[in-house]
C-alpha positions in Angstrom: -22.3 -33.1 5.7 -22.2 -36.2 7.8 -24.0 -36.5 11.2 -22.4 -38.5 14.0 -25.8 -40.1 14.7 -25.8 -41.5 11.2 -22.1 -41.9 10.6 -20.9 -43.6 13.8 -23.1 -46.7 13.3 -21.8 -46.9 9.7 -18.2 -46.6 11.1 -18.9 -49.3 13.8 -20.0 -51.7 11.1 -16.9 -51.2 9.1 -14.7 -51.7 12.1 -16.4 -54.8 13.4 -14.1 -57.7 13.5 -10.9 -55.7 13.2 -8.6 -56.7 16.1 -5.4 -54.7 15.5 -5.2 -51.1 16.6 -3.2 -50.2 13.4 -6.0 -51.6 11.2 -8.7 -49.9 13.2 -6.9 -46.5 12.9 -6.2 -47.0 9.1 -9.8 -48.0 8.3 -11.2 -45.1 10.4 -8.9 -42.6 8.6 -9.8 -44.0 5.2 -13.5 -43.8 5.8 -13.4 -40.4 7.5 -11.1 -39.0 4.7 -13.6 -39.9 2.0 -16.5 -38.6 4.0 -14.7 -35.3 4.8 -13.7 -34.8 1.2 -17.3 -35.2 0.0 -18.6 -33.0 2.8 -16.0 -30.2 2.2 -16.7 -30.3 -1.6 -20.4 -29.8 -0.8 -19.6 -26.9 1.6 -17.3 -25.2 -1.0 -20.0 -25.6 -3.7 -22.6 -24.0 -1.4 -20.2 -21.2 -0.6 -19.5 -20.5 -4.3 -23.2 -20.1 -4.9 -23.2 -17.1 -2.4 -19.5 -16.1 -2.5 -19.9 -12.9 -0.4 -21.7 -14.6 2.6 -19.5 -16.9 4.6 -21.4 -17.2 7.9 -22.9 -20.6 6.9 -19.6 -21.8 5.5 -17.5 -21.1 8.5 -20.1 -22.8 10.7 -20.4 -25.7 8.4 -16.7 -26.3 8.4 -16.7 -26.2 12.2 -19.7 -28.6 12.2 -17.8 -30.9 9.9 -14.8 -30.8 12.3 -17.1 -31.5 15.2 -18.3 -34.7 13.4 -14.7 -35.7 12.6 -13.5 -35.2 16.2 -16.6 -37.0 17.6 -16.1 -40.0 15.4 -12.4 -40.2 16.2 -13.1 -39.9 19.9 -15.7 -42.7 19.6 -13.2 -45.0 17.9 -10.5 -44.2 20.5 -12.7 -44.8 23.5 -14.8 -47.7 22.2 -12.5 -49.7 19.9 -8.9 -48.8 20.9 -9.1 -48.1 24.6 -12.4 -49.4 25.9 -13.3 -49.3 29.6 -16.1 -51.2 31.2 -16.0 -49.6 34.6 -14.1 -46.2 34.5 -13.3 -44.4 37.8 -14.3 -40.8 38.3 -10.7 -39.8 37.5 -10.8 -41.6 34.1 -13.0 -39.1 32.4 -12.2 -37.1 29.3 -14.0 -34.1 27.8 -13.0 -32.9 24.3 -13.4 -29.2 24.0 -13.0 -26.9 21.0 -11.2 -23.6 21.9 -10.3 -20.4 20.0 -12.0 -19.8 16.7 -13.0 -23.5 16.6 -14.6 -22.9 20.0 -16.7 -20.1 18.4 -17.7 -22.5 15.7 -16.0 -20.3 13.1 -13.4 -22.0 10.8 -12.0 -21.1 7.5 -11.1 -24.0 5.1 -7.5 -24.2 6.4 -8.0 -23.2 10.0 -6.2 -25.1 12.8 -8.2 -27.5 14.9 -7.6 -26.2 18.5 -8.5 -28.8 21.1 -8.4 -28.9 24.9 -8.5 -32.5 26.2 -9.9 -31.9 29.7 -9.7 -34.3 32.7 -11.4 -33.7 36.1 -8.1 -34.2 38.0 -4.6 -35.4 37.2 -4.3 -36.9 33.7 -4.4 -40.7 33.9 -2.6 -43.3 31.7 -5.9 -44.2 30.0 -6.6 -40.5 29.1 -3.0 -40.2 27.7 -3.6 -43.3 25.5 -6.9 -42.0 24.2 -5.4 -38.6 23.4 -2.4 -40.2 21.6 -4.7 -42.3 19.4 -6.9 -39.4 18.6 -4.0 -37.2 17.6 -2.5 -39.9 15.3 -5.8 -40.2 13.5 -6.3 -36.4 13.2 -2.8 -36.0 11.9 -3.3 -38.9 9.4 -6.3 -36.9 8.1 -3.8 -34.1 7.3 -5.4 -31.8 9.9 -3.3 -29.2 11.6 -4.1 -29.7 15.3 -3.3 -27.5 18.2 -3.9 -29.4 21.4 -3.3 -29.4 25.2 -4.2 -32.0 27.7 -5.0 -30.5 31.1 -7.0 -30.9 34.3 -9.5 -28.4 35.4 -7.1 -27.1 38.1 -4.3 -26.8 35.5 -6.6 -24.6 33.3 -7.4 -22.2 36.1 -3.8 -21.9 37.3 -2.2 -21.5 33.9 -4.8 -19.0 32.8 -3.9 -16.7 35.7 -0.4 -16.4 34.3 -0.9 -16.7 30.6 -3.3 -14.3 28.8 -3.3 -16.4 25.5 -4.5 -19.5 27.4 -7.1 -17.4 29.2 -8.4 -16.0 26.0 -8.7 -19.5 24.3 -10.6 -20.8 27.4 -13.0 -18.0 27.1 -14.4 -19.5 24.0 -14.3 -23.2 25.0 -17.1 -25.4 23.7 -17.8 -29.1 24.4 -17.5 -31.2 21.3 -17.8 -34.7 22.8 -16.8 -36.8 25.9 -17.6 -36.3 29.5 -20.0 -33.2 29.7 -19.9 -32.8 33.5 -16.1 -32.2 33.4 -16.6 -29.5 30.8 -19.4 -27.9 32.9 -17.1 -28.0 36.0 -14.6 -25.9 34.1 -17.2 -23.4 33.0 -18.6 -23.1 36.5 -15.2 -22.3 37.9 -13.8 -20.0 35.3 -15.9 -16.9 35.9 -16.1 -16.8 39.7 -12.5 -17.9 40.3 -10.8 -16.0 37.4 -12.8 -13.9 35.0 -15.1 -11.9 37.3 -12.3 -10.3 39.3 -9.8 -9.6 36.5 -12.0 -7.6 34.0 -9.8 -4.4 33.8 -6.6 -6.5 33.5 -8.1 -8.5 30.6 -9.4 -5.5 28.8 -6.0 -3.7 29.1 -4.2 -6.8 27.9 -6.4 -7.2 24.9 -6.1 -3.6 23.9 -2.3 -3.7 24.2 -2.3 -6.8 22.0 -4.4 -5.0 19.5 -2.1 -2.0 19.4 1.0 -4.2 19.0 -0.8 -6.2 16.3 -1.6 -3.1 14.4 1.9 -1.9 14.7 3.3 -5.1 13.2 0.8 -4.8 10.3 1.9 -1.3 9.4 -0.3 0.8 11.7 -2.5 1.8 8.8 -6.1 0.7 7.9 -5.3 1.4 4.2 -2.2 -0.7 3.6 -1.8 -2.0 0.1 -1.8 -5.7 1.0 -3.9 -6.0 4.2 -4.0 -9.0 6.5 -7.6 -9.9 6.7 -7.2 -11.6 10.1 -4.6 -9.5 12.0 -4.7 -6.1 10.2 -6.3 -2.9 11.4 -10.1 -3.3 10.9 -9.7 -7.1 10.4 -11.4 -10.1 11.9 -9.2 -10.1 15.0 -10.4 -6.6 15.9 -14.0 -7.8 15.8 -13.1 -10.9 17.8 -11.4 -8.7 20.4 -14.7 -6.9 21.0 -16.5 -10.2 21.3 -13.9 -11.5 23.8 -14.2 -8.5 26.1 -18.0 -8.7 26.0 -18.0 -12.4 26.8 -15.4 -12.0 29.5 -17.6 -9.4 31.2 -21.1 -10.6 30.4 -20.8 -14.2 29.2 -22.4 -13.4 25.9 -22.5 -16.1 23.3 -23.6 -14.0 20.3 -22.9 -10.5 19.1 -26.6 -9.6 19.0 -26.6 -9.7 22.8 -24.4 -6.6 22.8 -27.5 -4.6 21.7 -29.6 -5.7 24.7 -26.6 -4.9 27.0 -26.4 -1.3 25.5 -23.0 -1.6 23.8 -24.4 -1.2 20.3 -27.5 0.1 18.6 -29.2 -2.2 16.2 -27.7 -0.4 13.2 -24.2 -0.8 14.8 -24.8 -4.5 15.3 -25.8 -4.7 11.6 -22.6 -3.1 10.7 -20.7 -5.6 12.9 -22.6 -8.5 11.3 -21.9 -7.3 7.7 -18.2 -6.5 8.3 -17.7 -9.9 9.9 -19.5 -11.8 7.1 -17.5 -9.9 4.4 -14.2 -10.5 6.1 -14.9 -14.2 6.7 -15.8 -14.5 3.0 -12.5 -12.9 2.0 -10.6 -15.2 4.3 -12.3 -18.3 3.1 -11.6 -17.5 -0.5 -7.9 -16.9 0.4 -7.7 -20.3 2.0 -9.4 -22.0 -0.9 -7.2 -20.3 -3.5 -3.9 -21.0 -1.7 -4.9 -24.4 -0.2 -3.1 -23.4 2.9 -3.8 -20.9 5.8 -3.1 -17.6 4.0 -4.5 -14.4 5.5 -2.7 -11.6 3.6 -4.4 -10.1 0.6 -1.4 -9.9 -1.7 -1.9 -8.2 -5.1 -2.2 -11.4 -7.0 -4.7 -12.8 -4.5 -6.8 -9.6 -4.6 -7.6 -10.1 -8.2 -8.7 -13.7 -7.8 -10.7 -13.0 -4.6 -12.5 -10.2 -6.3 -13.4 -12.4 -9.3 -14.6 -15.2 -7.0 -16.8 -12.8 -5.0 -18.5 -11.7 -8.2 -16.9 -8.2 -8.7 -16.8 -7.0 -12.2 -15.0 -4.1 -14.0 -17.3 -1.0 -14.1 -17.2 2.7 -14.8 -13.5 2.7 -15.8 -12.4 0.9 -12.7 -11.2 -2.7 -12.3 -13.1 -5.2 -10.3 -10.2 -5.6 -7.9 -10.3 -1.8 -7.1 -14.1 -1.9 -6.4 -13.6 -5.0 -4.2 -10.7 -3.4 -2.2 -12.8 -0.2 -1.7 -15.5 -2.3 -0.1 -12.8 -4.0 2.0 -11.4 -0.7 3.3 -14.9 0.7 4.0 -15.7 -2.4 6.2 -12.3 -2.0 7.9 -13.1 1.6 8.7 -16.5 0.7 10.2 -14.7 -1.9 12.4 -12.7 1.0 13.8 -15.8 3.0 14.5 -17.4 0.0 16.3 -14.3 -0.3 18.5 -14.5 3.3 19.5 -18.2 2.9 20.4 -17.5 -0.3 22.4 -14.7 1.3 24.4 -16.9 4.3 25.3 -19.5 1.8 26.6 -16.8 0.2 28.8 -15.7 3.6 30.1 -19.3 4.5 31.0 -19.4 1.2 33.1 -16.0 2.2 34.6 -14.5 -1.0 33.2 -11.9 0.8 31.1 -10.1 4.1 31.3 -8.9 5.7 28.1 -5.3 7.1 28.2 -5.4 10.9 28.8 -1.7 11.7 28.7 -2.3 14.5 26.2 -3.8 16.6 29.0 -0.5 16.7 30.8 1.4 18.2 27.9 -1.3 20.3 26.3 -1.5 24.0 26.6 -4.9 24.6 28.1 -7.3 26.7 26.0 -10.8 27.8 26.9 -13.4 25.5 25.3 -16.1 27.4 23.4 -19.8 27.2 24.5 -21.6 24.1 23.6 -18.6 21.8 24.1 -17.0 20.3 27.2 -14.0 18.3 28.1 -14.8 14.8 29.3 -12.1 12.4 30.5 -9.6 14.4 28.4 -11.7 14.4 25.2 -14.0 16.8 23.5 -17.7 16.1 23.9 -20.9 18.2 23.4 -22.8 19.7 26.3 -26.3 19.0 25.1 -27.0 16.7 22.1 -30.4 18.2 21.3 -29.0 21.7 21.3 -26.0 20.6 19.3 -28.2 19.2 16.5 -30.3 22.3 16.2 -27.6 23.9 14.2 -26.0 21.5 11.6 -22.9 23.8 11.4 -22.0 22.5 14.9 -20.8 19.3 13.2 -18.1 21.2 11.4 -17.5 23.3 14.6 -16.8 20.2 16.6 -13.8 19.3 14.3 -12.5 22.8 14.3 -12.7 23.1 18.1 -10.9 19.8 18.5 -8.1 21.1 16.2 -8.0 24.5 17.9 -7.8 23.1 21.4 -5.7 20.0 20.6 -8.3 17.8 22.3 -9.3 14.5 20.8 -13.0 14.1 20.0 -15.0 11.9 22.4 -16.3 8.8 20.7 -19.8 9.7 21.9 -19.6 12.9 19.9 -18.4 10.9 16.9 -21.3 8.6 17.3 -23.7 11.5 17.4 -22.2 12.9 14.2 -22.4 9.7 12.3 -26.0 9.2 13.3 -27.0 12.6 11.9 -25.1 13.1 8.7 -28.4 13.7 6.9 -28.3 17.2 8.5 -25.6 18.1 6.1 -27.7 19.1 3.1 -27.3 21.4 0.0 -28.2 24.4 2.1 -25.4 23.8 4.5 -22.9 22.9 1.8 -23.3 26.4 0.2 -23.7 28.3 3.5 -20.9 30.9 3.7 -20.5 30.3 7.4 -20.0 26.5 6.9 -17.5 27.2 4.2 -15.7 29.7 6.5 -15.4 27.0 9.2 -14.2 24.4 6.8 -11.5 26.7 5.3 -10.5 27.9 8.8 -10.1 24.2 9.7 -7.7 23.8 6.7 -5.8 27.0 7.1 -5.7 28.4 10.7 -4.6 25.7 13.1 -1.3 24.3 11.9 -1.8 20.7 10.7 -5.4 19.8 9.7 -4.4 16.2 9.0 -6.0 14.6 12.1 -9.3 16.4 11.7 -9.5 15.7 8.0 -8.9 12.0 8.6 -11.5 11.8 11.4 -14.0 13.8 9.2 -13.3 11.4 6.4 -13.7 8.2 8.6 -17.0 9.5 10.0 -18.4 10.4 6.6 -18.5 14.1 7.3 -16.0 15.1 4.5 -18.0 13.1 1.9 -21.3 14.5 3.2 -20.1 18.2 3.1 -18.3 17.7 -0.2 -20.2 15.0 -2.0 -17.8 15.0 -4.9 -15.2 13.6 -2.5 -17.3 10.6 -1.4 -16.5 8.4 -4.5 -12.8 8.5 -3.7 -13.2 7.5 -0.1 -11.4 4.1 0.5 -10.8 4.0 -3.3 -7.8 1.8 -4.0 -5.4 2.4 -6.8 -4.3 -1.1 -8.0 -0.6 -0.5 -8.5 2.6 -0.8 -6.5 3.4 2.9 -6.8 0.6 4.2 -4.6 0.8 3.2 -1.0 -2.6 4.6 0.1 -6.2 4.8 -1.0 -7.1 8.0 -2.9 -8.6 9.8 0.1 -5.7 8.9 2.4 -3.2 10.0 -0.2 -5.0 13.3 -0.4 -4.8 13.8 3.3 -1.2 12.7 3.4 -0.5 15.4 0.8 -2.2 18.1 3.0 0.0 16.9 5.9 3.1 17.2 3.7 2.0 20.8 2.8 1.4 21.6 6.5 4.9 20.4 7.4 6.4 22.7 4.7 4.3 25.6 6.0 5.4 25.0 9.6 9.1 25.1 8.5 9.7 21.4 9.4 11.2 20.7 5.9 13.7 23.5 5.5 16.6 21.1 5.2 14.9 18.5 3.0 12.9 21.0 0.8 14.8 24.3 0.8 13.2 25.6 -2.4 9.6 24.8 -1.4 10.2 26.2 2.1 11.5 29.4 0.6 8.5 29.8 -1.8 6.0 29.1 1.0 7.4 32.0 3.1 6.8 34.4 0.2 3.6 35.9 -1.2 1.5 32.8 -1.9 -2.2 32.1 -1.8 -2.5 29.4 0.8 -6.2 28.9 0.3 -5.8 28.2 -3.4 -2.8 25.9 -2.8 -4.5 23.9 0.1 -7.7 23.3 -1.9 -5.7 22.2 -4.9 -3.6 19.8 -2.8 -6.7 18.4 -1.1 -8.7 17.9 -4.3 -6.0 17.2 -6.9 -7.1 13.5 -7.3 -10.8 14.0 -6.8 -11.5 12.9 -10.5 -10.1 9.4 -10.0 -12.1 6.3 -10.6 -13.7 7.4 -13.8 -13.0 6.3 -17.4 -11.8 9.8 -18.4 -8.5 11.5 -17.6 -8.8 12.2 -13.9 -7.0 15.5 -14.2 -9.5 16.9 -16.7 -12.5 15.5 -14.8 -11.0 16.7 -11.5 -10.6 20.2 -12.8 -14.3 20.3 -13.7 -15.3 19.0 -10.3 -13.1 21.4 -8.4 -14.4 24.4 -10.3 -17.9 23.3 -9.1 -16.7 23.0 -5.5 -14.8 26.3 -5.5 -17.7 28.2 -7.1 -20.0 26.7 -4.4 -17.6 27.9 -1.8 -18.0 31.5 -3.2 -14.3 32.0 -4.0 -13.2 34.9 -6.2 -13.2 34.1 -10.0 -9.4 34.3 -10.2 -8.9 31.8 -7.4 -11.5 29.4 -8.9 -9.6 29.6 -12.2 -6.2 29.0 -10.6 -7.4 26.0 -8.5 -8.9 24.5 -11.7 -5.7 25.1 -13.6 -3.6 23.4 -10.9 -5.8 20.3 -10.7 -5.9 20.0 -14.5 -2.1 20.3 -14.6 -1.1 18.7 -11.3 1.0 16.0 -13.2 2.6 18.5 -15.6 5.7 19.4 -13.7 6.3 15.9 -12.5 5.9 14.5 -16.0 8.2 17.1 -17.6 10.9 16.7 -14.9 10.8 12.9 -14.9 9.9 12.0 -18.5 11.7 14.7 -20.6 15.2 15.9 -21.1 15.0 19.2 -19.2 18.4 20.3 -20.7 16.6 20.6 -24.1 15.7 24.3 -24.5 12.5 23.4 -26.4 11.2 21.4 -23.5 11.8 24.3 -21.1 10.2 26.8 -23.5 7.1 24.6 -24.0 6.7 24.2 -20.2 7.2 27.9 -19.5 4.5 28.7 -22.1 2.0 26.4 -20.4 2.7 27.8 -16.9 2.7 31.4 -18.0 3.6 33.1 -14.7 5.9 32.8 -11.6 2.8 32.7 -9.4 1.5 29.5 -11.1 5.0 28.0 -11.2 5.4 28.5 -7.4 2.0 26.9 -6.7 2.6 24.0 -9.1 6.0 23.2 -7.6 4.7 22.9 -4.1 1.6 20.9 -5.3 4.0 18.5 -7.2 6.3 18.1 -4.2 3.3 17.3 -1.9 1.8 14.9 -4.4 5.0 12.9 -4.7 5.7 12.9 -0.9 2.1 11.9 -0.3 2.4 8.7 -2.4 4.2 6.8 0.4 7.5 6.2 2.2 10.6 6.2 0.0 8.9 7.7 -3.1 10.5 11.1 -2.7 14.3 11.1 -3.2 17.1 13.5 -4.0 17.0 12.6 -7.7 13.4 13.8 -8.1 14.3 16.8 -5.9 17.2 17.7 -8.2 15.0 17.3 -11.4 12.2 19.5 -10.0 14.7 22.1 -8.7 16.4 22.3 -12.1 13.1 22.6 -14.0 11.8 25.3 -11.6 15.0 27.4 -11.7 15.4 27.3 -15.5 11.7 28.1 -16.0 11.7 30.9 -13.4 14.7 32.5 -15.1 12.9 32.3 -18.5 9.6 33.7 -17.1 11.5 36.5 -15.4 13.9 37.4 -18.2 12.0 36.2 -21.3 11.8 33.0 -23.2 14.7 34.2 -25.5 16.9 33.2 -22.6 16.2 29.6 -23.5 18.4 29.1 -26.6 21.2 26.6 -27.4 23.8 29.2 -28.2 23.4 31.0 -24.9 23.5 27.7 -22.9 26.5 26.4 -24.9 28.4 29.6 -24.1 27.5 29.4 -20.4 28.5 25.7 -20.2 31.9 26.3 -21.9 32.6 29.2 -19.6 31.8 27.1 -16.5 34.0 24.3 -17.6 36.9 26.7 -18.5 36.8 28.0 -14.9 37.0 24.5 -13.5 39.8 23.4 -15.8 41.9 26.6 -15.0 41.4 25.8 -11.3 42.7 22.2 -12.0 45.8 23.6 -13.6 45.0 22.9 -17.3 46.9 25.1 -19.7 45.2 27.3 -22.4 46.1 24.9 -25.2 44.5 21.9 -23.5 41.4 23.9 -22.5 40.9 25.1 -26.1 41.3 21.5 -27.4 38.7 20.2 -24.9 36.1 22.8 -25.6 36.5 22.4 -29.3 36.3 18.6 -29.1 32.5 18.3 -28.6 29.5 19.1 -30.7 27.0 21.7 -29.6 24.4 19.2 -28.1 27.0 18.0 -25.6 27.2 21.4 -23.9 23.5 21.9 -23.1 23.0 18.2 -22.1 25.3 17.7 -19.2 26.1 19.4 -15.8 29.5 21.0 -15.5 30.8 18.4 -13.0 30.1 15.6 -15.4 31.8 17.5 -18.3 34.8 17.9 -16.0 35.0 14.1 -15.5 34.9 13.5 -19.3 37.6 16.1 -19.7 39.9 14.3 -17.3 39.1 10.9 -19.0 39.8 12.3 -22.5 43.0 14.0 -21.4 44.7 10.8 -22.4 42.2 9.1 -24.8 41.6 5.4 -24.6 43.7 3.2 -26.9 42.4 0.6 -29.3 39.7 -1.5 -27.5 40.2 0.2 -24.1 37.1 1.4 -22.2 37.6 4.1 -19.6 35.1 3.9 -16.8 34.5 6.3 -13.9 31.9 5.3 -11.2 30.9 7.9 -8.6 28.1 7.5 -5.9 26.3 10.9 -5.8 24.3 11.1 -2.6 23.1 14.6 -3.4 21.2 13.1 -6.3 20.5 9.6 -4.8 22.2 8.1 -7.9 25.5 6.6 -8.9 27.0 8.3 -12.0 28.7 5.9 -14.4 30.8 7.6 -17.1 32.4 5.8 -20.1 34.8 6.9 -22.8 35.6 4.5 -25.7 36.0 4.4 -29.4 32.6 5.1 -31.0 30.7 2.3 -32.7 27.0 1.5 -33.2 25.0 -0.1 -30.3 27.2 1.2 -27.5 24.2 2.6 -25.6 22.4 -0.8 -25.7 25.5 -2.8 -24.6 26.1 -0.5 -21.7 22.4 -0.7 -20.7 22.6 -4.5 -20.8 25.7 -4.6 -18.6 24.0 -2.3 -16.0 20.9 -4.5 -16.0 22.9 -7.6 -15.4 24.2 -6.2 -12.1 20.8 -4.9 -10.9 21.5 -1.2 -11.5 18.3 0.7 -12.5 19.0 3.5 -15.0 17.2 6.7 -14.3 18.9 9.0 -16.8 21.5 8.5 -19.6 23.3 10.6 -22.2 25.6 9.5 -25.0 27.5 11.8 -27.3 30.2 11.5 -29.9 33.3 13.7 -30.0 34.6 15.2 -33.2 37.7 12.9 -33.0 35.6 9.7 -32.8 35.1 8.9 -29.1 31.8 8.0 -27.4 31.2 9.8 -24.2 28.3 8.1 -22.3 27.0 8.7 -18.8 24.3 6.8 -16.9 22.8 7.7 -13.6 21.8 4.5 -11.8 20.1 3.5 -8.6 19.6 0.2 -6.7 16.3 -1.5 -6.3 15.5 0.8 -3.3 16.0 4.0 -5.3 19.3 4.8 -3.6 22.8 5.3 -5.2 24.3 2.0 -6.4 26.3 0.7 -3.4 30.0 1.6 -3.5 30.9 -1.9 -2.4 29.3 -3.3 -5.5 31.0 -0.9 -7.9 34.0 -3.2 -8.6 31.6 -6.0 -9.8 29.7 -3.4 -11.9 33.0 -2.3 -13.5 34.0 -6.0 -14.2 30.6 -6.8 -15.7 30.7 -3.7 -18.0 34.2 -4.6 -19.2 33.2 -8.2 -19.9 30.0 -7.2 -21.7 31.8 -4.6 -23.9 34.5 -7.2 -24.8 31.8 -9.6 -25.8 32.6 -12.2 -23.1 29.0 -11.9 -21.9 26.0 -11.6 -24.2 23.5 -9.5 -22.3 20.5 -10.8 -24.1 21.2 -14.4 -23.0 22.4 -13.5 -19.5 19.3 -11.5 -18.8 16.9 -14.3 -19.8 16.9 -15.8 -16.2 16.8 -12.4 -14.5 13.8 -11.0 -16.2 11.0 -12.8 -14.3 8.1 -10.8 -13.0 7.3 -11.5 -9.3 4.1 -13.5 -8.8 2.6 -10.7 -6.5 3.1 -8.2 -9.3 1.7 -10.4 -12.1 -1.8 -9.1 -12.0 -1.0 -5.5 -12.7 -2.2 -4.3 -16.1 0.1 -1.9 -18.0 -0.9 -1.7 -21.7 2.0 -0.6 -23.8 1.8 3.0 -25.2 4.4 4.2 -27.7 4.4 7.8 -29.0 6.6 9.7 -31.4 6.9 13.5 -30.9 8.7 15.6 -33.5 7.5 18.9 -32.0 8.8 18.6 -28.4 12.5 19.1 -29.5 14.0 21.3 -32.1 16.5 18.7 -33.3 15.4 15.3 -32.0 12.4 12.9 -32.3 11.2 12.0 -28.8 10.1 8.4 -28.5 8.1 7.6 -25.3 7.5 4.0 -24.3 5.1 3.5 -21.4 4.8 -0.2 -20.3 5.4 -2.8 -17.5 8.9 -2.6 -16.0 11.3 -5.5 -15.8 15.1 -5.7 -15.5 16.0 -6.2 -19.2 13.5 -3.8 -20.7 15.8 -0.8 -21.3 18.3 -3.2 -23.0 15.6 -4.7 -25.2 14.4 -1.3 -26.3 17.8 0.2 -27.0 19.0 -2.9 -28.8 15.9 -2.7 -31.1 16.6 1.0 -31.8 20.3 0.2 -32.6 19.3 -2.6 -34.9 17.1 -0.1 -36.8 20.0 2.4 -37.1 18.5 4.9 -34.6 21.0 7.0 -32.7 20.1 7.5 -29.1 21.3 10.9 -27.7 19.7 10.8 -24.3 17.3 8.6 -22.4 15.1 9.6 -19.4 13.6 6.7 -17.3 10.7 7.3 -14.9 9.6 4.4 -12.8 6.2 4.3 -11.0 6.1 1.0 -9.1 5.8 -1.8 -11.7 5.2 0.7 -14.5 8.0 2.5 -16.4 8.1 5.4 -18.9 11.3 5.3 -21.0 11.8 8.4 -23.1 14.5 8.5 -25.9 15.8 11.5 -27.7 16.8 10.1 -31.1 17.8 10.8 -34.7 18.3 8.6 -37.7 21.7 7.5 -39.2 21.8 10.8 -41.1 21.3 13.0 -38.0 17.7 13.8 -38.9 14.3 13.5 -37.1 12.1 10.5 -38.0 9.8 12.4 -40.3 8.5 9.5 -42.4 5.3 8.0 -41.0 6.1 4.5 -42.4 9.5 4.6 -40.7 7.8 5.4 -37.4 5.1 2.7 -37.8 7.8 0.1 -38.6 9.9 1.1 -35.6 6.8 1.1 -33.3 6.0 -2.4 -34.5 9.5 -3.7 -33.7 9.6 -2.0 -30.3 6.2 -3.6 -29.4 7.6 -7.0 -30.6 10.7 -6.6 -28.4 8.5 -5.8 -25.4 6.1 -8.7 -26.1 9.0 -11.2 -26.5 10.6 -9.9 -23.4 7.3 -10.2 -21.5 6.8 -13.8 -22.7 10.4 -14.6 -21.6 9.6 -13.0 -18.2 6.4 -14.9 -17.8 4.3 -11.7 -17.5 
């Protein structure tokens, strides 16, 4: 760090004898640049020695900037534009404003300056300002500046809230101090003191709009550390309001003024220090002003801040959990602060909900205060710890939001929730009533979670609070995902999802144990964050909770089974060929009863819908509905219903009826039903078999490829059907053509007719998980035709399209390949679980074809940047892959294809 007292004499010596302004500026910039680089390097070194504490760093950068501005001002007023006898009007004060005015600067922060004159700006002042700015720009500093008189500042601030806020934090850096003092003396009496409510209202409106732009959630996957909910700007907003009202210079003064307790100030201090550390690391990594914690940045920031992998969790997940916990505490501080303002009659919280709320009598011990629920007597309230739970149930029952003072009381007394209360039958009753009796428990659960009550009453839940899952698939932290799932269940129970979820809505209206279902939904992910399988760990944990709750043994057993198997139905539906009778039989044997099947379906639906917007679609709905209906039929009528002969007969009958309706004669129908092998009939829906029948009515000639493309909005997928002369590698070439036009395959089947034609069908979606756009279908058709004719070699063409996005590069997806000879009666099932990329399916199917493996069907399940490709295959002789050596060789070649593709993609 260089001090102006020491540095300026050194600078004067270097500039002595230089006459030209250009030379003076150039020499000044050169000396300052070298000194700044050395000083910044020292600051960064100091920061990296304590990488989670940024307070000294942001102040040191501001101090360095002060020294730079002071030196430049000295050169401008002493060497470039000297005045021997200035008039009173020829005075200039250089003020820091905004974050720089608070003496808080990240490495790439703007230098916000107010060049202040007593009256109208004089030609001399304009010349000084111009010279200063040129030198600052030559130093590669990003400068925000305004040149104004004191009157200008007052008048413009009346009309512009941004200017007013920036002036709130002005600080003299150098120049004429009396001018700066004049501004300070006038700001409060002439502007600030008589506009407090207006300023508070404006700042809170800005805050709400800022949160809306950033996604409205505290737990967004890639939060903005400055502008996001619970970020630095929220803390600064509290400070602005306090300074506006009371002229405070430091947050600690809020304790003496009664806004915060000492513990709350410590929370403020720790959150601010942590968030500044994150922001400084972002700026140092990017070498530019970046404030969004993107996935790739999260990994590097976590590493720089000293986080390490532990307990089965990645360092980045532990880091982001700390981040979200700090963000939550910032929200609590905001509530506390606003209550203090209300008590001083400086702010009035919106109470519109009173106008539209059906009034209910409030139970004894509680009262309504300014439209929110508060306690009557704090001491009396605390005598019975169960009142903490009663507060949330009462808020839910009456529809009144909880008063921040009551929240503050709760958070200060969480130690009252002890083991005795956790197993108290009355406490359990209140908690279960809160979940089951008042419509949608989402709001109360979220508030209980934010205030620490949920983790205190159910300690097993505490580890997943604010726990991030480092992947693109999950949009929320584990606790927020669990609450979103409960909200999804409540919406089904209320009948809000009858059109979107007809099957789940019908089941929920029947005889179903809501208590078992709700607890399973709330706790299905409670085992996350441990090295072991979270389903197995979660089942053990939930058994402990349900037993403590005193539930009947059969309910405990069912909840435990649901948590252990909460991924089962999703996995079978999305990763297996559910037209295979063996798959259905094995699933039905695991489920055992219609009661469990009903519960598991609704849990699965809520789990998928609770992942985030856009995750649920008609394709997944169709898969789950088919799996449910087939399994229900087998459980009701016996597993013998699930056999190939029966399904083949039913499929042929269904197609016959359709063909008769279309005017086909008996001879044509007989030929069509005799043309296909048995596996064709069980593997495809009747409407697709009808399309193939029409395409084969006049079979393709020579090298002709018949193509039918149909957007199926009911399934959220475009069906692409192909008929062509059979030859090896067709599946792979079709997959390559589809990849080249950006079509994501979600399901595929390929069969050979007895007269030598290949019938292949692919269900595809675009990048957003919707049917491939009809406008793009002609290009898709053209690309497929050119690829099949050999005009385009997919492997070469895909090389430039296979790149992994930088923000996704830090996700770890170790490749797992399994061979299953038991899951199907006639096929070997190969499951490949790895990182997704556009050319992956082509690489895998090409490798299988090169090794003389016939692919009968493929099921593709994508989870963000992860994909599970499942292939039902047989060897060139139509047999399963029984030989272990053959399987090991094939696995090695599949891994090699994945590895080479990943290297090509730069992942």
